C-alpha positions in Angstrom: -41.3 140.4 142.9 -39.3 139.8 146.2 -40.9 141.0 148.6 -37.4 141.4 150.8 -36.7 144.6 147.8 -36.8 147.5 149.7 -38.1 149.2 146.5 -41.0 146.5 145.8 -43.7 149.2 145.5 -46.8 146.5 145.3 -49.4 147.6 146.3 -49.8 146.2 150.2 -50.0 149.4 152.1 -54.3 149.7 151.2 -54.7 146.6 152.7 -56.1 146.7 156.3 -54.1 145.0 158.9 -57.1 144.0 162.0 -56.2 143.8 165.5 -58.4 142.0 168.7 -58.2 143.1 171.7 -60.0 142.1 174.7 -60.1 144.7 177.7 -61.4 144.5 180.9 -64.1 147.3 182.1 -65.0 148.1 185.2 -68.9 148.8 185.7 -69.5 147.1 182.1 -73.0 144.5 183.6 -75.9 145.7 181.8 -77.1 145.8 178.1 -77.6 149.7 178.0 -73.8 149.8 179.6 -72.6 148.0 176.5 -74.9 150.5 174.1 -73.2 153.5 175.8 -69.7 151.5 175.6 -70.0 150.5 171.9 -70.4 154.1 170.6 -68.1 155.9 171.2 -65.9 153.0 170.0 -67.2 152.5 166.8 -66.6 156.5 166.5 -62.7 155.4 166.8 -61.9 155.6 162.5 -61.0 152.0 161.9 -62.7 150.2 164.3 -65.3 147.5 162.5 -66.3 146.0 165.4 -67.1 146.0 169.1 -68.2 143.4 170.9 -69.0 143.2 175.0 -69.3 140.7 177.3 -71.2 142.2 180.1 -70.9 139.3 182.5 -67.0 138.8 182.5 -67.0 143.3 182.0 -65.1 142.5 178.5 -65.4 144.3 176.1 -63.2 142.3 172.5 -62.6 145.4 169.4 -61.7 144.6 166.0 -60.0 147.1 164.2 -57.1 148.5 161.6 -53.9 148.8 163.6 -53.0 151.3 160.6 -55.7 154.2 161.4 -56.0 152.9 165.7 -53.9 152.2 168.7 -54.8 150.6 172.1 -54.5 154.1 173.5 -57.1 155.5 171.1 -59.8 152.6 172.6 -58.9 153.4 176.4 -59.6 157.5 175.1 -62.8 156.6 174.0 -63.9 154.1 177.2 -62.7 156.3 179.3 -65.3 159.3 177.0 -68.4 156.4 177.5 -68.1 156.7 181.6 -66.1 153.7 182.3 -62.9 152.6 182.8 -60.3 150.2 181.4 -59.4 147.4 184.5 -56.6 145.4 185.1 -59.2 142.7 185.9 -62.8 142.4 184.9 -64.4 142.2 189.3 
């Protein structure tokens, strides 16, 4: 099959498109904070993994880009009581 063919209807639409984003999160500096941040992020449809670096105040999220978007992740961070930050302090 030619992938450039516009009528090529193979099944790639069912496959995940995984992306990873790292977001600075002001105040995310303890293990309790990680739990409060991780829970709402894992509820976002398409999120596969959430890893937090409390020393750097960063959270790295792996997600299916077809089902979740950066705005969804930022909203979940806000719901957790934390804020996306321009830089970790």
